[in-house]
C-alpha positions as a Markdown table, in Angstrom:
| # | Residue | x | y | z |
|---|---|---|---|---|
| 1 | Arg | -57.5 | 7.9 | -78.5 |
| 2 | Asn | -59.8 | 4.9 | -79.1 |
| 3 | Arg | -62.0 | 4.3 | -76.1 |
| 4 | Ile | -63.9 | 1.4 | -77.7 |
| 5 | Lys | -61.2 | -1.0 | -78.7 |
| 6 | Ser | -58.0 | -2.0 | -76.9 |
| 7 | Glu | -55.3 | -4.7 | -76.8 |
| 8 | Met | -53.9 | -6.2 | -73.6 |
| 9 | Ile | -52.0 | -9.2 | -72.3 |
| 10 | Ile | -53.1 | -11.3 | -69.4 |
| 11 | Ala | -50.5 | -13.3 | -67.5 |
| 12 | Trp | -50.9 | -15.8 | -64.6 |
| 13 | His | -48.2 | -15.7 | -61.9 |
| 14 | Glu | -49.5 | -18.4 | -59.7 |
| 15 | Gly | -52.0 | -21.3 | -59.6 |
| 16 | Ala | -52.6 | -24.0 | -62.3 |
| 17 | Arg | -52.0 | -21.5 | -65.1 |
| 18 | Lys | -48.7 | -20.1 | -63.8 |
| 19 | Gly | -46.6 | -18.9 | -66.7 |
| 20 | Lys | -49.4 | -18.9 | -69.2 |
| 21 | Arg | -50.3 | -15.7 | -71.1 |
| 22 | Arg | -52.9 | -14.5 | -73.5 |
| 23 | Arg | -53.0 | -11.6 | -76.0 |
| 24 | Cys | -56.5 | -10.2 | -75.9 |
| 25 | Leu | -58.3 | -7.9 | -78.4 |
| 26 | Val | -61.2 | -6.3 | -76.6 |
| 27 | Lys | -64.1 | -4.2 | -77.8 |
| 28 | Leu | -66.9 | -2.5 | -76.0 |
| 29 | Asn | -70.3 | -3.1 | -77.6 |
| 30 | Lys | -73.0 | -0.4 | -77.5 |
| 31 | Pro | -76.4 | -1.7 | -76.2 |
| 32 | Ala | -79.2 | -1.8 | -78.7 |
| 33 | Lys | -81.6 | -0.5 | -76.1 |
| 34 | Ile | -81.1 | 1.8 | -73.1 |
| 35 | Thr | -82.4 | -1.0 | -70.9 |
| 36 | Glu | -79.7 | -3.5 | -72.0 |
| 37 | Asn | -76.3 | -4.0 | -70.4 |
| 38 | Val | -73.0 | -3.0 | -71.9 |
| 39 | Thr | -71.0 | -6.0 | -73.2 |
| 40 | Met | -67.4 | -6.4 | -74.1 |
| 41 | Thr | -66.2 | -9.0 | -76.7 |
| 42 | Val | -62.8 | -10.5 | -76.0 |
| 43 | Lys | -60.8 | -12.4 | -78.7 |
| 44 | Trp | -57.8 | -14.1 | -77.2 |
| 45 | Gln | -54.8 | -16.1 | -78.4 |
| 46 | Ala | -52.3 | -17.9 | -76.3 |
| 47 | Ile | -48.7 | -16.5 | -76.3 |
| 48 | Val | -46.0 | -19.1 | -76.5 |
| 49 | His | -42.3 | -18.5 | -75.5 |
| 50 | Ser | -40.0 | -17.5 | -78.3 |
| 51 | Asn | -38.0 | -20.7 | -77.9 |
| 52 | Val | -41.0 | -22.9 | -78.2 |
| 53 | Lys | -42.0 | -24.2 | -81.7 |
| 54 | Ser | -45.5 | -23.1 | -82.6 |
| 55 | Gly | -48.0 | -25.9 | -82.9 |
| 56 | Asn | -51.8 | -25.9 | -82.3 |
| 57 | Glu | -52.2 | -22.5 | -80.8 |
| 58 | Glu | -55.0 | -22.0 | -78.3 |
| 59 | Lys | -57.5 | -19.2 | -79.0 |
| 60 | Gly | -61.1 | -18.3 | -78.4 |
| 61 | Thr | -63.7 | -15.6 | -78.1 |
| 62 | Tyr | -66.1 | -14.8 | -75.2 |
| 63 | Thr | -68.3 | -11.9 | -74.1 |
| 64 | Met | -68.4 | -10.2 | -70.8 |
| 65 | Thr | -71.4 | -8.3 | -69.5 |
| 66 | Lys | -71.3 | -5.3 | -67.2 |
| 67 | Tyr | -74.3 | -5.5 | -64.9 |
| 68 | Glu | -73.7 | -2.3 | -63.0 |
| 69 | Gly | -74.3 | 1.0 | -64.7 |
| 70 | Leu | -71.4 | 3.1 | -66.0 |
| 71 | Ser | -70.6 | 6.3 | -64.0 |
| 72 | Asp | -68.5 | 9.4 | -64.3 |
| 73 | Asp | -66.2 | 7.9 | -61.6 |
| 74 | Asp | -65.1 | 4.9 | -63.7 |
| 75 | Asp | -62.2 | 6.9 | -65.2 |
| 76 | Lys | -60.9 | 7.7 | -61.7 |
| 77 | Leu | -60.0 | 4.1 | -61.2 |
| 78 | Phe | -57.1 | 4.6 | -63.7 |
| 79 | Lys | -55.9 | 8.0 | -62.4 |
| 80 | Phe | -52.2 | 8.2 | -61.8 |
| 81 | Thr | -51.7 | 4.6 | -63.1 |
| 82 | Ile | -50.4 | 5.4 | -66.5 |
| 83 | Gly | -46.8 | 6.7 | -67.2 |
| 84 | Leu | -45.8 | 9.8 | -69.1 |
| 85 | Ala | -45.9 | 10.0 | -72.9 |
| 86 | Arg | -42.8 | 11.5 | -74.5 |
| 87 | His | -44.3 | 15.0 | -74.9 |
| 88 | Glu | -45.6 | 14.8 | -71.3 |
| 89 | Tyr | -42.1 | 14.0 | -70.1 |
| 90 | Phe | -40.6 | 17.0 | -71.9 |
| 91 | Asp | -43.5 | 19.2 | -70.5 |
| 92 | Ala | -42.6 | 17.9 | -67.0 |
| 93 | Met | -38.9 | 18.7 | -67.6 |
| 94 | Leu | -39.8 | 22.3 | -68.6 |
| 95 | Val | -41.9 | 22.8 | -65.5 |
| 96 | Leu | -39.1 | 21.4 | -63.3 |
| 97 | Ser | -36.5 | 23.7 | -64.9 |
| 98 | Lys | -38.8 | 26.7 | -64.2 |
| 99 | Met | -39.1 | 25.6 | -60.5 |
| 100 | Lys | -35.3 | 24.9 | -60.3 |
| 101 | Tyr | -34.3 | 28.2 | -61.9 |
| 102 | Pro | -37.0 | 30.8 | -61.2 |
| 103 | Asp | -34.7 | 33.6 | -62.4 |
| 104 | Leu | -34.9 | 32.1 | -65.9 |
| 105 | Lys | -38.7 | 31.7 | -66.0 |
| 106 | Asp | -38.8 | 33.8 | -69.2 |
| 107 | Lys | -36.0 | 31.9 | -70.8 |
| 108 | Arg | -37.4 | 28.4 | -70.9 |
| 109 | Tyr | -34.8 | 26.9 | -73.3 |
| 110 | Glu | -31.9 | 28.2 | -71.3 |
| 111 | Ala | -33.4 | 26.9 | -68.0 |
| 112 | Leu | -34.0 | 23.4 | -69.6 |
| 113 | Cys | -30.4 | 23.3 | -70.9 |
| 114 | Lys | -29.1 | 24.3 | -67.5 |
| 115 | Leu | -31.1 | 21.7 | -65.8 |
| 116 | Cys | -29.8 | 19.0 | -68.1 |
| 117 | Glu | -26.2 | 20.2 | -67.8 |
| 118 | Glu | -26.1 | 20.5 | -64.0 |
| 119 | Cys | -28.6 | 17.8 | -62.8 |
| 120 | Leu | -28.9 | 15.2 | -65.6 |
| 121 | Ile | -25.8 | 14.8 | -67.8 |
| 122 | Pro | -23.3 | 14.4 | -64.9 |
| 123 | Tyr | -25.2 | 11.4 | -63.7 |
| 124 | Ile | -25.5 | 9.7 | -67.1 |
| 125 | Trp | -23.0 | 6.9 | -67.3 |
| 126 | Gly | -21.1 | 5.9 | -70.4 |
| 127 | Gly | -23.2 | 2.9 | -71.2 |
| 128 | Met | -21.8 | 0.8 | -74.0 |
| 129 | Asp | -19.6 | 3.6 | -75.3 |
| 130 | Lys | -16.7 | 2.3 | -77.4 |
| 131 | Ala | -18.0 | -1.2 | -77.0 |
| 132 | Val | -17.9 | -3.1 | -80.3 |
| 133 | Glu | -20.1 | -6.2 | -80.7 |
| 134 | Ala | -17.2 | -8.3 | -82.0 |
| 135 | Thr | -15.2 | -7.4 | -78.9 |
| 136 | Ile | -18.1 | -8.2 | -76.6 |
| 137 | Lys | -18.4 | -11.6 | -78.2 |
| 138 | Ser | -14.7 | -12.2 | -77.7 |
| 139 | Leu | -15.1 | -11.5 | -74.0 |
| 140 | Phe | -17.9 | -14.1 | -73.6 |
| 141 | Arg | -16.3 | -16.8 | -75.8 |
| 142 | Pro | -13.6 | -18.0 | -73.3 |
| 143 | His | -16.2 | -18.4 | -70.6 |
| 144 | Ser | -19.0 | -20.0 | -72.6 |
| 145 | Thr | -18.8 | -23.4 | -70.8 |
| 146 | Glu | -18.9 | -21.9 | -67.3 |
| 147 | Leu | -21.7 | -19.5 | -68.2 |
| 148 | His | -23.9 | -22.2 | -69.7 |
| 149 | Lys | -23.4 | -24.3 | -66.5 |
| 150 | Leu | -24.2 | -21.3 | -64.4 |
| 151 | Phe | -27.4 | -20.6 | -66.4 |
| 152 | Asn | -28.5 | -24.2 | -66.1 |
| 153 | Lys | -27.8 | -24.2 | -62.4 |
| 154 | Tyr | -29.9 | -21.1 | -61.6 |
| 155 | Asn | -32.8 | -21.7 | -64.0 |
| 156 | Ala | -33.6 | -24.9 | -62.1 |
| 157 | Ile | -34.0 | -23.1 | -58.7 |
| 158 | Asp | -37.7 | -22.6 | -59.1 |
| 159 | Ser | -39.3 | -26.0 | -59.2 |
| 160 | Thr | -42.9 | -25.0 | -58.6 |
| 161 | Asp | -45.7 | -26.2 | -60.9 |
| 162 | Gly | -45.9 | -24.4 | -64.2 |
| 163 | Thr | -42.3 | -23.2 | -64.3 |
| 164 | Asp | -40.0 | -23.9 | -67.2 |
| 165 | Asp | -36.6 | -25.1 | -65.8 |
| 166 | Ser | -35.0 | -24.3 | -69.2 |
| 167 | Leu | -35.5 | -20.6 | -68.7 |
| 168 | Leu | -34.3 | -18.1 | -66.2 |
| 169 | Gly | -37.0 | -16.2 | -64.3 |
| 170 | Trp | -36.8 | -13.0 | -62.3 |
| 171 | Glu | -36.4 | -14.5 | -58.9 |
| 172 | Glu | -33.6 | -16.7 | -60.2 |
| 173 | Trp | -31.8 | -13.8 | -61.9 |
| 174 | Glu | -32.1 | -11.7 | -58.7 |
| 175 | Gln | -30.6 | -14.5 | -56.6 |
| 176 | Leu | -27.8 | -15.0 | -59.2 |
| 177 | Cys | -26.9 | -11.3 | -59.0 |
| 178 | Lys | -26.8 | -11.4 | -55.2 |
| 179 | Asp | -24.4 | -14.4 | -55.3 |
| 180 | Ile | -22.2 | -12.7 | -58.0 |
| 181 | Trp | -21.7 | -9.6 | -55.7 |
| 182 | Lys | -20.4 | -11.9 | -53.0 |
| 183 | Gln | -17.5 | -13.0 | -55.2 |
| 184 | Asp | -15.5 | -9.9 | -54.3 |
| 185 | Lys | -16.3 | -8.6 | -50.9 |
| 186 | Asn | -14.3 | -5.4 | -51.4 |
| 187 | Ala | -15.6 | -4.5 | -54.8 |
| 188 | Phe | -18.0 | -1.9 | -53.7 |
| 189 | Asn | -16.4 | -0.5 | -50.6 |
| 190 | Lys | -16.3 | 2.9 | -52.2 |
| 191 | Gly | -19.7 | 2.5 | -53.9 |
| 192 | Gly | -20.6 | 1.7 | -57.5 |
| 193 | Lys | -22.8 | -1.3 | -56.8 |
| 194 | Pro | -25.9 | -1.6 | -59.0 |
| 195 | Ser | -29.1 | -0.9 | -57.2 |
| 196 | Ser | -32.1 | -3.3 | -57.1 |
| 197 | Ser | -33.7 | -1.2 | -59.8 |
| 198 | Asp | -30.6 | -1.6 | -62.0 |
| 199 | Val | -30.7 | -5.4 | -61.5 |
| 200 | Arg | -34.4 | -5.4 | -62.5 |
| 201 | Ala | -33.8 | -3.2 | -65.5 |
| 202 | Ala | -31.0 | -5.4 | -66.8 |
| 203 | Phe | -33.4 | -8.4 | -66.7 |
| 204 | Glu | -36.4 | -6.6 | -68.2 |
| 205 | Leu | -34.4 | -5.1 | -71.1 |
| 206 | Ala | -33.0 | -8.6 | -72.0 |
| 207 | Lys | -36.4 | -10.2 | -72.5 |
| 208 | Glu | -37.5 | -10.9 | -76.1 |
| 209 | Gly | -40.9 | -9.9 | -77.4 |
| 210 | His | -43.6 | -11.0 | -74.9 |
| 211 | Asp | -41.3 | -13.4 | -73.0 |
| 212 | Leu | -41.5 | -13.3 | -69.2 |
| 213 | Glu | -38.2 | -15.3 | -68.7 |
| 214 | Leu | -34.8 | -15.5 | -70.3 |
| 215 | Thr | -33.3 | -17.9 | -72.7 |
| 216 | Tyr | -29.5 | -18.4 | -72.6 |
| 217 | Lys | -29.1 | -15.6 | -75.2 |
| 218 | Gly | -31.3 | -13.4 | -73.0 |
| 219 | Phe | -29.1 | -14.3 | -70.0 |
| 220 | Glu | -26.0 | -13.1 | -71.9 |
| 221 | Asp | -27.9 | -9.9 | -72.8 |
| 222 | Ala | -28.8 | -9.4 | -69.2 |
| 223 | Leu | -25.2 | -9.6 | -68.2 |
| 224 | Lys | -24.3 | -7.1 | -70.9 |
| 225 | Asn | -27.0 | -4.7 | -69.5 |
| 226 | Leu | -25.8 | -5.3 | -65.9 |
| 227 | Ala | -22.2 | -4.4 | -66.8 |
| 228 | Glu | -23.5 | -1.0 | -67.8 |
| 229 | Lys | -24.7 | -0.4 | -64.2 |
| 230 | Leu | -21.4 | -1.2 | -62.6 |
| 231 | Tyr | -19.5 | 1.9 | -61.3 |
| 232 | Lys | -21.8 | 4.4 | -63.0 |
| 233 | Lys | -20.5 | 7.8 | -63.9 |
| 234 | Gln | -21.4 | 10.4 | -61.3 |
| 235 | Pro | -19.7 | 13.5 | -59.8 |
| 236 | Lys | -17.2 | 13.1 | -57.0 |
| 237 | Ala | -17.3 | 9.3 | -57.2 |
| 238 | Lys | -14.8 | 7.7 | -54.9 |
| 239 | Tyr | -14.5 | 4.6 | -57.1 |
| 240 | Ser | -12.8 | 4.3 | -60.5 |
| 241 | Met | -15.1 | 4.7 | -63.4 |
| 242 | Leu | -14.1 | 1.9 | -65.8 |
| 243 | Ser | -14.7 | 1.5 | -69.5 |
| 244 | Tyr | -17.6 | -0.7 | -70.5 |
| 245 | Asn | -15.3 | -3.5 | -71.7 |
| 246 | Asp | -13.4 | -3.5 | -68.4 |
| 247 | Lys | -16.7 | -3.6 | -66.4 |
| 248 | Leu | -17.9 | -6.5 | -68.5 |
| 249 | Lys | -14.6 | -8.4 | -67.9 |
| 250 | Lys | -15.0 | -7.9 | -64.2 |
| 251 | Leu | -18.6 | -9.1 | -64.2 |
| 252 | Leu | -17.8 | -12.2 | -66.2 |
| 253 | Lys | -14.8 | -12.9 | -63.9 |
| 254 | Trp | -17.2 | -12.9 | -60.9 |
| 255 | Ala | -19.7 | -15.1 | -62.7 |
| 256 | Val | -17.1 | -17.7 | -63.6 |
| 257 | Lys | -15.8 | -17.6 | -60.0 |
| 258 | Leu | -19.3 | -18.2 | -58.8 |
| 259 | Gln | -19.7 | -21.2 | -61.1 |
| 260 | Lys | -16.5 | -22.8 | -59.9 |
| 261 | Ser | -17.1 | -22.2 | -56.2 |
């Protein structure tokens, strides 16, 4: 792990620079003398949205100086703020399986398999199983006009300074989903409604590259993702678990109804 160099992205969510982002390459510089301060060199370049043609890109370099001395407590600032790496995730699963099935503590593989079979697999929904891209496109095609109008209607909701009214932001997507659920008041009487986390995940997974908001293509991808979250597969569900294509049809039907309302 390189503790000297790093790459990060800075994004402004409010103020005069709202919506602006910079990709930064940072490097800690070792002081020449023990009496000198630690410095950090930052090379940055502005990130433009994928639907914007590149022109004169903004970039620059500056140096930051740490005036307070480094201490052993600096690392504690980042404790518990970083997610699990893949190998750490599997280690956690092994520990959890040992806690769940103490009788199998000497049979780690068997315990892990049992944990997956009893507590994980039954709750994994079908996703886009049996969904063919050509079929998905054919489901969107008849509703293209209404979906474009719906996209344009909701991407103009946020009119604050710095926002791009040709793109769909998170707050606009969230409101759109809330309005879509209202199109069939009896749809989730027996459950199956996507959670707020599902709605957020559908939006995040549809973003392209470093984009913070959705183009129309991203909007369609978000709808595809959201369809996966409808009526998820789970044991003893009271609702009917539909195929992916049927869930997407239902979601598009609600979206078109919302546009025409």
